[in-house]
N, C-alpha and C positions, 0 to 999 in steps of 0.2 A: 238698361245701365242703373237707374235708382234701385231695382229691386235686387241685383247684384253686389250694390251698396250696401243696401240691408243686411240680406246675408251674411256678407262679411262682418257686419257691425252686431249681428249676435252671434256670432262664432266667438269675437274677442271676447263677448259680455260672458258666453259661457264657461271660455276660460279662466278668465278673470274669478269668477266663482268657484268651479274647481280649485282654481288653487287658493282661496280664500278659504274653503271647505278643508281642503287638507291642511293647510297649517292650523285650524282651530282643533283639529284632531290629534289627541296626542298619542305617541307611539304604543305601541302596546308591549308590556315590561315581563321578562321571563320570570317565573315563578323564583322567586328565593329562597336559599334551603336553611333550616334550621342550622345555627352554628354547628351545636352536638351531633347533627348529621352528618355534615361536611366533617367534621372531625373524625367520626367513626370509619368515613370511608377512606380517610387517610392511613388512620390505623391500620386499617388491614390492607394496605396497600405493602407491596415488596421493599426490602431495605435500601435496594438501588432507587427505586422510582424516589421513595421520602427523598434520599438525599438529592437527586436530580430536583425536586419540587423547591427546595429551598433558595434555589436559584430565582424561582417567578417572581416572586415579591418580597419586599421588605415584609408585607404582613405574613407569608407564607414562612420566609426564614426563621420569622418570631416565634408562630408558632411551633415550627417542627425542630426547632431547636430550642424551647421551653423543656426544664426537666422533667415536669408533669407527662410533657407530651411522649416523652422519652420512656418514663417509667410506664405508661400506660403500656406502648407498642411493645415492650420487650414483655410484659407481662401477660399480653394476649397473643404473641409468639410461643412463650413459654406454655402456655395450655393447648400450642396447635400443632399435636402430633402431626399431621401432617406435614406441617412447615419442618419441624424438625428434622424430617426424612429426608429432605430433600438438600440439594445445594450444597454438600458437603465438600470441604475443603482443604487439602492437608500442606502443610507447609514445610520445605525443608530450608535447612541452616547448610550453606557451605562456605561462609562467608560473604554469605549474601543470603536473601531470603526469595524461596520460590513456593509461588501458589501450584497446588493439583487440585481437579476436578476428580471427585470421588466419583461422581454420578455416572459416570463413564464405565465403572464395573460392571456393572448389571449383575443380574441375579442369578445365583447357582451356580452348574458348569464347574470344570476343572480346564487346566491349562493354564494359559498365562495371558494376563493382559496387558493392552499398553496404555499409559497415562501419560498426560502431557503436562510440563511442568511452565508457568508463567513469572517473569521476576516481579518482586515488590519494593516498594520503599518502605524506611524504615527511619528513626532516628539513628544518628552516627555512621547511617551507611558510608558519606563519601566525608565526615568532619576529620580530617584528619587533626585539627587542632584538640577537638575533643579527644581523640584517639591518643594524642601524645602526654595526656594526663597523666595518664598511666603507663605511659610507656617510654620516659626519658630518665629516668631512673636508674642507676644498679640499685637490683633488688635483690634481698634474699628474703628465703623461705628457710624457715625452720620446722619441718614435718614432725608426727609424734614420733620418737623412737629415739630424736635428738639430732637425725641427719638435716644438714643443712645444703642447700641450693642455690647458686648464687648465678643470674644472667644481668647483662648490660645491655638492657632494651634500646638501646640506640645503635646496636650494631646493625641490627639489620628491621628497620621500621617499617611494618607492614602495609599497605595502602588499605586495605579496610581490615575493620575488628571482628573478630568473631561475634555470633551474636548468644547469647546465653538465655534461656528464658527460664524463668524464675517459677512463673506458674498463671494462671490467667482465670479470670472469673467474668460471668457475662459480656465474654469476648472482648473485656479488657487485658490486655496484655503486659505481663511486667518482665521488661527486658535489659539486659547490660551489656556491656562488653567487659566489665569489672564487676565486682561486688560493690564498688565504692560509685561506681556510675551507672544507675539505675533509673529506666524509666517505666512509666507505666504509657502504654501506647494503644490506640486505638485505630488497629488494621483498616478498618472502613474509611474512618476519614484521615489517617494519614497525621491525626493531631497527637500529642505526645505533652507530658508532662518528668520532668528531670525531678527525683525524688533526692532532697538534701542526704548530706553523709550523715551517717549513724554518728553516735557520740565517741564510741569506741574507734571508730576509723579516723574522728577528728582528732582526737586526746592520743592514741595511741601507733598510728599511723607510723610514727619513727620513733622506735624505743632501741637504744644504741645501734642507730643506723640500721634496723631491723624494721620489717612489715609485722602487722601481724598475720601468723601463720596459714587461716582459713580462713572462710568467710562461707557460709550455706544458706541458699534463702529461700523464702516459702512466699506464698501470696495467694491470698481468696478474699471473697466478699461475706461481709455481715448483712446478712438482710435485716435483722431486728435493729440495729442501729442507720443501715442503711451506707456502709463506710467499706472502702475498701482499706486493707491492712496489707503490709509487708513485713515477713517476720522473718531475722537475721540470728544464725547462730554465729557465734565472733571465738575461736581458740586463740585463747591470747599467747604471750612471748612467753608466761610462766607456766604456761600448759592448761589454765583454767578457761572453763568454758561457760560463756554466757550469753545470753538469749536478749534480743531488741524485737520492739515490734513499734511500726512505723503506721500514723493512720492518716489516711489523706484527708480527712475532716480537719483534726487537729494540724496537719501538716506538719509534723513533729514525732520525734522517735521518742519510746520510755522503756526502759530498760525493765527487763521481766525478772522479778525475785522469787525465791525460793525455787530454784532449779535443781533437780538431783540428777543430772546425767553428767557421766564422764567423756560420753562418746556419740557423735551423731553420725551415724553412716553419709557419705557425702554425697547425698543424693539430694535435690530439691524437693520440697514437701509437696504430697498430694493433697489438693486440695475437695473435700466431699463431707457432705452435712454439717457444713457452717464450723469445718477445723481443717486445719492442716497438719500432716500426717508424715511424721520419719521413723524411722526404725531407729532406735536409739541403746545405748548400755547405758544402766545406772552406775551408780557411785561405786566408789573403790569398797571391796567386801562383798557386794554381791554378785557381781559378775553375770548379771542377768541381763537380756534383751528384752526389751518389750515394741511396743507402740505408741510414739507418745504422739497425742491429738492434740493441738493447740486452740483451744476455744475461742472463736473470734471476737465472739460478745462479751466472755467474762474474763478473756486476755490471761488466763488462765492454762496450763497442763496438766490433761489427765491421763490414765495410762491403759493401754489393752494390752491382754496378754495374747502371747503369737501362739500357734498350732502347737502343740505337745512336740512332732515329732521335729519340728523348725526349731524349738527352743532349746533342742537335745546334743545340736552338734555343737562340740568346742574345739573343732581343728581348723588350725590357723585359715584356712582356705573355705572355709564356709562362706557363704553370701545370701543376704536376704535383702529383698528388694518389698517395697509396698506401692501397689497401683490399683486400679481400678476396671474391673470386668461387668460389664452389664449393670452399672451403677451400683455396684456392691466393692466395699473394699477386698483386695486382694494382696497376695505375699507368693513371690515368686520367690521360691526356696531353693537351694543347692548346698551340698556337703561337699568336701573334695573336689567341689568345681562342676560337679554332677547336676544338672537339673531334672529334679525327677518329678517334682509336685508343684502344683501350681495350689495354692489355696483360698478360699472364698467364703467370706464373713456374710451369708445370706440373709441375716438381720443386723444390723448396725448396730456394733455396741455389746451385742448379746453373745461371749464368747464361746458358748455353747455351738453356736452356728458355723463354727469352722467346717468346710467341708471341702474334701480333697477332688480335685479334676486331673487329669493326665490326659496327655496328647497321644495320639498313635504313630511316635514318631520319634527317632533321638533326634535331642538338641543341644547346643552347647548354651544358647542365649535367648530367650523370650520377653517380650514384651507385649500384651496385650493395649491395644490403642482405641478401639471403640467397638460398639456391636452394632448390627447392622439391625434395621427397622423390619425387615422381610420375615418370612416364614421360616429362612433355610438357617436359621439359628448360627450365624456366619458373624465371626469377628476378625477384626484387623488385625495381627499381629507382624511383628520383627521377628521372624525364627531365623537363629543363626545371622545371616548376612543376605536377607532378604526378606521384602517387604511381602505378606502372604495374605489370602483373604481365606479364614479356616472354618472350614463347616462340622462344626462340631456332632450333628445330628448323624452325619455321613463320614465321618472321619476322611474330608476330602479337604484339599488345599486349591487355589489356584494363586500363582506366583505372578507379583504386580511390577512389573518396569516401567521406570519413568523416564518418558522423553523429553529432551528439551532441556537437559541439565547434564554436565560431566561427573557420571559419579563414580567415576576411576579415581584417577590421582587425587584429587581435592576430597572427594567423599572421604576414601580410605584412610588417606591420611590426616583427614580431621576428625574432630571430636562431630557426630552429627546427630541433627534434632529433625524429628517428624512432626509437622504440628498439621491436630486435623482441625479446622477452625469454621465449623458453622454445627450449628446443635449440640452442639458449639462446643464444638472440642478443640482443644489444641493437645497434641500430644508429641512429647520432646523425648528424642529418644540418643545418648550418649553411647553410640556403637562401639564395638562389641567390645562390648563386653565379650569376647569369648574370652570366653569365659571373664568378663569387667566387672569391676565393682562400681561403676559410674552410672550406669542405665538410667533413664529418670523419665516418667508417665504422666502427664496433668492433661485433666480435663473439665473442661467448663461446659456452662449450659447457653448462654446466651451473651448479645452484646447488652451494656449498660452503661448509660452514661450518668457520673455524679452529678449533685446539684452544685458543686462547686468547682473550681479549676478548667485548666486549659484543654479540657476534652468532652467536646459536645457529642451529642448522643450517636453513642452507634447505631447498627442496625444489622438484628442478630440474621437474618433470614439468608442473608449474602456475604462474602467477603468481596469488595471491592477490588476486581483485578486492576494493576495498575500495569497499563502499558510500556511497552519500552519507547524510548523516543526513537523519531526516525533516524538520529544518528546511531543509535543502538543497534537498531537493526540493521544498518548500511554496515557495521563494522561485522556485526555476526555473519552479515550473507559474503562479505570479503573474507573473514578469516577461514567461513564452510568451505568456500572454494578453495583459497590457498591450502587448506589442511587435504582435500580433495586432488590435487593436483600431486602435492607431495606424496600422496599413499600411491599414483598413477607412478611417478618415479622409481620409487621404491619397488611396488610389482614388476616394474617392467626391468628392474636391473636383476632383481632377485630372480625372474621366469629366463631371463639370459643364462644365470649362472648356475642355475639350479642343478642342469644335468650332469654337471661335474664336479658336483659336492654331492652326489648321491652316492654313498659307500654301499657295499653289499655285506658291509658287516655291524650292526648296531647291537647293542643291547638293550632292550626293550627301549629302541626309537631312539632316546635322547639320556643315554645312562651310559654303561661302561660297555666295551668291546668284550667278546669273549673268545679267550685264546686256546685252541686245541692244537696239540702235537705229535703229529700233522693233523692238520686240518683238512677235509675234503671242500671243494669249492661246490656251492648250490647249485642245483638244477631243477628249476623248477618250471615245467610249463605255467602260461597265463591260465589255462582251463585245469580247474582241481579234478582230480580222478575219485571218484565218489567210490566206495566198497560197497559191497552188499548189504542189506541191512540185516541177514540171517546172523546169529551169534554164532561166533566161533571161537574157538581157541587158536591163538596165531605164536608161534615160538619167532621170536625174532632177535637179533644183532642188528639193525638197521644202523648203517653210517654209524658203524662204532669207529674209535680211534684207540689206537695203539702204540706205544712207543718203541724202541729198539730192544730188540729181541736178547735177553742174558743171554750169558757162557752156557748155561743151562739150555738145550732147544726145548726143554718140555714147558718151560714156563715164559710166560710174555709179559715183559716190564711196560705199563701204561702209567699216562700222566693223569696231575689232577686239573680239574677243571680251575681254570685261572682267568681271573678278571683284569683288565686294564681299562683306563680312561682313554678313551677316543681323541686321537689329535685335533684339534681346531677343534673341539669341543663347542664351544658358544656358538663358532662363526657356523658349522653345520648343524647346531641346532638351530639357529634362527634361520636360515634360508630353508631347513626342511617344515618350519612352523609355519613361514609364508609363502612355503610353495603355491604355487595357483591351481584353480580346479580346471576346466574345461570341459574335458569329456564326460559322460555321464557317469561312469565307473569311479571318475575323481570327484564328483558329487555324490556318490551312495555312501549310507552310513552303514557300517559292521552290524549286523546285528545276530550272526551266526558265524560259525569257523569251518571249514573242511578240515580232518586230519586223516588223510586216506589209508595211513599205517595201522591205526587203531580204532576206527570207525566201524561199527559194526562187530566189534567183539566183546566180550563179556571178560575177560581176562587176559593178560600180554606178561609174558615170563621174557626176561630179560636177565644178561650175564651183569652180577655183580662185579664191579670196578669198573669196566669199560664206560666209555662216554659214549650215548646214545643219541643222538639229535633225532627229531620228529620236526618235519616239516608241516606247515599250514596254512589254509586259504581262508580270508577274509572273505565273508559273503555277506551280501545285503538283502532286504527281506525276499526279495525274487528268488534268492539263492543264486544270485549272479555275482562274479569276483568284484570286488572293489578294486581299483588297481592302485590305489597312493595309502601310503602308510600313515604311521602315527599314532594307531590303536594303542592304548595301554593294557596291557595284559596282566594279572595277577595270576601266578605260576604256584603252587606250592605240592612239595612231595613229602609227605609223613608216613612213618610207620610207627610201631609202640616204641622205637628207643632212637629215632631218628627225624629230623625236621630242615628241610632245605627249601632255598629258594631256586627251583631250573631259571637257567638265564634265558633270555628270551631276546631273541636277533630279529632285526626290524631288515626285511632288503629294499622298503622305499616303494616298494610300486603292490602293497597288499599282499605279498607273503611272507610269512614270520617262519622261524623254527624255535623249538625248544629243547635242551639239553639234560639227561638225567645221568647221575651219577652215584652208586650208592657204595658204601666200602663194602667188601668180602665180609668182614667181622659183623656188617649189620644187615648179611641176605635175610629176607623175608618177604611177607605180606606189605603191600603199601598203596597208597591210594593217591592219586595224582589229579589235581583239582584246576583248571583252568576258568579264570574270570576276565570278562570284558568289564574294565572301572571305567574308562573313557574314551571317546571315539576322536579319531584325530585331532589331539591335541587338546580336545576342550577341558584337562584339567588344568591346563597352565594358564585360563583366562582367568579374570578378577574373583567373579559370582560364581561357583561351581557346583553348588548344590542342587540346582535343579537339571544339570547337564550329568550328572553321574549316571551310567550306564548299569554297571553294577550288577552284571547279569554272569548267572554260573553256565559257562559253556559247555564243561566235560568235568567228569566226577569218573576217574577209570583206575579200575583195580590193576596193579602190579605185583608181578612176583620176580623177587631179583634170587636168582641162583648162584652160589657159590659154585665154582668151578676151579678145579687147582690147578690150570694152567695160566690164571691171570695173578698177576704179580702188582701191586702198588708202592711205591716209595713210601716208605714211613716218614709221617710229620716231624720236622725237628721242632726244638723250641725256637719261639722268635728271640730275632737279634735284631739290632737295632736297623739295619738295612733292609727287614721285612716289613718295615713301617715306609718306604720310602713308597709304596703302590698305593696309585689313588683311589681305587674300587677293590674291593674283596667279593669273593665267590665262598662263603664258607655253608656250616652245618651244624646243627646243636645235636648232639649225641647224648645219650642217658646211659650212664656208667651205675646205677644203682637206682632202689624204687624203695620205695615203704608204701603199702596199699592202704595202709590204717592209721595213715598221719594226719592228724587232727590239729584244727587252727588253736594255737593257745590265747590267751586271756589277752596277750598285749600284740594280737594278730599276727603273731610269726609263725613258720611252721619248719618247726626244728626236727622234721621227717627223717634225716640220716644224722648220726654222731658228728660232731662238729668237726673231728678228724677222719671221718671216713675218706679213706686215699684216691686221687684220681688213678686212671689206669692209662699208662703209655699207650701210644704214642697222643694221645687225645687232650692230655693236662699234666700239670705237675702240682702237688701240693694237695691238699682236702680240698674236695668236691663239696663235701657238707657246710664249709665256710659259707658257702654262698646260698644255701637253701632251698637249694632248687628241686629237692628230691631227684638229685643225681642228675639232672642236666648240665652240660656244660658246651662252649661252643671254640669252634676251631674253625680256621681258615686255613692258608697256603704253609702254615703253621699254628705250633700249638702254645696257649699262653699257662704264665705260672700264676697261681691261685697264691696271694698273700697271704702270710702270718703277721701279726699287728709287728713283731720284735726284724720281718724281713722288710715291712713297709717302713718302719721308722729308720733302718739304716739305708734306703734308699734316701727317703723325704728330708731326715736330718739337719736342720741348717741352711733348706732351701728355701725358696720362695717363689713360688707357685703363684700365677695369674689368670685369672677366667675372664672373659668376656665373651659372653654366648646369651643365651634363653633361660628359662628356668628349668630345664633339663638338668643343667648346669648346678644350679642349685640344691636339685636334688642329687645328684652324685657327690658333691660336698659335703652335705649331711651324710648318706649312708656311709663314703671314707669314714667321715669323724665316728660314725656309730658302731659298724661293723668291721673296720679293719683298724683304726690309729686308737681305738680302746677309750672312746668318749661318747654312751652311749646316752649321759644325763644331757646333751645337746637336743634339743626335741626340734628346732628346727633352726635354718639360718637365713637369714635375710636376703634380699634381692642385691643389695648393693652392703658389702662390709671388708673390713682391713684388719685382721687379726691374727695373734699368733698362737697357736695351740700346741702346749709341751706334751711330752711322751710321761704318760701316768707311770710308768716303770722307771724312768730318768729323766725328773723334768731340767736337766741341762742341754734335753736333745727338742729343739724347737722345730716347726715347720708356720712359715709364712702364710697364709692364703688371701689372695683379695680378690673378689667378687665383684665385677660390673655387669650389670645388667644391661644387656644391650638391645629389648624389645622397644625402649621409650627413652630418651633422652631423661624424664620423669621417672623415676623408680617405680612409681605406684601406678603407674599408666601403661597402657600397652600400645602395640599392632603402630610402631616405625621402624623397627628392625635396623637395618643398617641405616636406614634414613635417620636415624638418631644424631647421624655424626653432624647433622646440619646444625646442630645448636651449637653456638659455640663456647658456652661452657660445659658442655659434656666433652667436647674436645678438650678441652684445658684440664679437664679431670681427669681423662685419660694420660693425656702428656706429661701432666703433674706427676705420676707414679714412676714413670721414665726418666724424671729429672733430678731424683734425688742422688745421692753419692755411692749407691748399690740400686742396681735395676733387677727385676724379675729375673730366675734362671729359667723359666719354661713359661710362655704363654699359651694356655690351651682357649681356641676360637672355636666359633660354629656362627653361621648367619643365625639361623633359628626359624620358630613357626610364624613368627611376626611378620615376617619379609613376606610370606604367602598371601597375609590377608593386606598387608599395607599396598604392596606393588600393583597398578593397574595392568600392567602386561610384563612378557619379557624381554622387552626391548628397555622398558625404564628400569627394572630389577640389573640388568646389566652394566645400567651406567652406574647405580646404585654400589654394584659389586665395585667397580672401577675405582669408583670415588671412596669406597673403605680402604682397598688395596694401594691407594695412593698415600689416605691419611698415614696409616699405618707404616707404609715405606719411608715416609718422611720423618714419622718418630723414632724409626731404628736408626735412620742415618743420623740422626742427634746424637744418640747414643754412641755411636761410633766415633763423630766428632769432637767428642769429647774422651774417648778414649776409650772406653769400656766395651765391652763385649753382648749385643746383643742376645736377649733368649731365644733360647730354641722355640720354635713354633711348632705346636703338635693342633693340627686342624682335625677338630673332633664332629663330625657331619652331623648335620638334623636328624633325629630320628624317623621312622615311619609313622605318620598319625595310625591309630587304630581303632577298629569297630565305626560306629559312628560316622567319627573323625574323618573315614575315607575319603569322602565325596566333598568337604567342606573346603573351604579355601586354601587350607597346606595341607591337602592331600597327597600322598605318596607321589603319585606323578608330580604336581609340581616341585615336592621337595627335593626328588630326585634330580629333577632337571637345575634348581639352584644350587643344592650341594656342586653339581660339577660347575658352574658358572663361578661359583664363587672362590671354589679353589683353583680354577683354571686361572684368575686372575688374582689370586694370592702366588700363587708359582711364577707369573708372570713379571711379578717383582720380585722373587728371591725371596721369600720369607716365608716358603713352608719347608721345615724339617722332618717331620713324620705326621703320618694319617692315621688314623682312628675312623672305622667306617662302622660309626654307629646304625647306619642305614641297613646294612648289610645284617648287620646281630639283630635288629628289632623285627625285621622285615617277614620273618616265620610265625611271629606270634602279634602280628597285627589284625588278623581278620577278626578278632572280636574283644573283648574288653577284661578279660580274664586277666590280664598281665599289665595294663596298662586303662586310664581314665581317658584315654584317648589322644591324649596330648604327652603326658607323663606315664614312664616307666618306674619311677624312683618314688611313689609318693610312700609316707610313712607305713609301716604298719599299723595295723587297727581292725580290732574284733567287731567290726560296723558294715551294714549295707554297702554294698561297693555299688558300682553304676550299672552291673550286669544283673543285680538284684540277688547274688550269694552274699554270704556275710564272710569278709576279707578278701585280700586281693592276692595276686602273684608277683611280687617286689624283686625274683631274683633277677630278673633279666637287667635291670641296674646295676644290681649288685656283680653282674657279669663285665656290663661297660665299667664300672670301676675300677677292676681288675686288669681288663684290657689295655685301659689310660696309664694304672701303674705300670703297665710291662713299657708301653711305648715311654714312660718318664725314666724308666729304669735301664732300660735295655741298654748293651754295650755293643 
């Protein structure tokens, strides 16, 4: 017992001793890092990690927010090429900002890559009070040239402001909703600073109740003074151009003296090598364009000459834009709206180092965004309406599609910006430019925090992606489900009723129906019969059409091919466009056709005068029949003295036919060409350049024989009733030629004498007057070619009102220059209202009013019929019909701008209905005042040519839009006459000899044209002018 007690006592003593020893021994400490080593570790941390570390403790926040740390972090990243080559982001501005991760593009390859967009936050995103500062007054703008525009901004206040990006440097972005509301914004931290208004904005904001006219911004960083600066050009009310510079360090504006520019191209400046660059025009008397570089250190301008060719173009449609390509200054140059060349200054500031770069494809608008860091020599471009990655080494490209943001109505209806925010590149693009004058590109290096101000250290290696809130995600999910449900409903409705709307006779799927008298019913087997591949000559009179016989039994009276619009055109087009797939043959894509009657032959002989119908079947890549329609085939029948478009019928089941007819007077050798341009309505989509198939499927030699028993009725001169037809099927015939004709110094082709006469029945007048070297157009009737005297007899004391795209502008100028005796007028603006007098009799005048409908702002583009959504634009149009006298005639079209603007066919149909209703109300107002409304000449949109055939205003879409808008205008009882510009231009639309792609009437000039030749053929538009005069003057 005692022993046990002793053992217990010893154990307790041992425990107390151990406890005492433990308390006496100090705890071993972790080795502490020197502060400079710890700082170096943080300096090498990714930007996102640095941002999170600031929340660890006050000490971390103090260190990581210090300007010295921010500068060191920035400098380290700028020296690290590996960091700069990853984590690139693209930002889109569509009444919101979206970030896109460009790392997912990958290296090399072709095809299409999908990118995903994520929404960001920024200043004034939801600040309606701030937004109202610029939209609460009635605002007037006076543009250069004296034109005034007024709009009441209270009429329809937007819920969110546009974001304009003036530039960026070191990751700090200069953004604005209006030039007087400017922020410096850090996309990583979301912090921002509002810049005070410039002195001229404060003192001259209202002068005679007008705002200053136009303000253009630029932004950059001066690394010598460690200062961010904003540069602003201000065009004042009296026309003077002034410039101001804002310094973030001084937090104030200063006026820049000794500036000798009279015009600056309306694009924000491009920041490179410590300067901000614009294209400017020097003071009066010099009329010279240069690059103006504003040195951010000295705060002075210096000039650099443009490349030689770029400075030589004095045409009104000359376009120059400055950008950055591979860290070099570049200039994208176009003359006559033709983008041929991109110039790169390989050594900055040395004008002898301009070099020319070409891209191996046709384009309208191009902008370089940034160059990849890989070995593929790839550059991100905006090429026409597509974001592409172009490989300069292999001349290949990949299309980039952005998911997660609607690039349809919103994207196409607005000014677009693309911003790459890491390594920091921010790129801004004001699309399209097709042919646009307001594209912008800016490139920056990395994020940089100023020493003072409310903008803490940005982190350059990544942009912080701001995730949408749970509420936003719920709304997005609900909206997606609702849209999907509605799509199912529409699909089911259309699929149930589609069979009742599939009609056997259609003209090229969605255009006009061909009427043959009498017409055989098509009988096509589902499986095509393929002829032997062995070539042989075949004498054919297949499916020919004849008319009633003459009293002379030896001759047969035949009829002309005639075209008329399809009843319920819009409804049928919509149902066919929405027709569901299902069976494999309905999902298949056409790559080839079978034409049993001509396949395997080397030549086909046909009887001139008769109508010959050839049936063909669409085939997929396995040569199996496609059993759904909607393919858009281009057809061309050309001989030495004949050019026409053989009409195509779509039977809706993958089978088609085309019809040929040549007048016996023009019997001889011909070529028939069949091209598959788009497959199953893909030409109606918003972005079509990558969808164009554009493959020549047949090129067949034909011989038309003149046989005496065939008699065609003689064409009659066009009367008023001939212009009631909605669609034409005509031809161009050549009545004379001069093979030795040369272009004159003024760009004209006077190949035949001005009084070289027409040959009836093809026209009446002097064919030499249209300078076509003998070509003239006729359709179901023949046209008068007007002399100056006969044109003045028709137009004197009349008022002609034009509402349409810029093709109207070309035709008005050509009417004045070539017909009405005013060659001294080199150009007419998009919007004007003037009286012109007869040079031979000043008492005879004609009033011509032209209102451009591509955009409510005449200097911009790509709204089309949707320009009517602007209240002031509507009031401007209504004003001309509220006078004591109203126009005698109104010439109207929708135009190419609608092809770019509307996201889909359904949206355009609504826009056409809205436009027709607007004009109905205008004309009703005229009637209520006891006046006679003007006659309405619907002059439909031309067929775009050459490179433009696969773009957003491609011929398939324009033909469909023509039919829709014409039907809507007829539904409200407005159309008096129709002039089919589409059919007239179609035979010449395959190349760019007669057009720049979108205009057939550009001013003659002895200079390089888009196709590389000197000069261009302008006679097509002159013919259009005379046909329009026929419609206005016919009785």
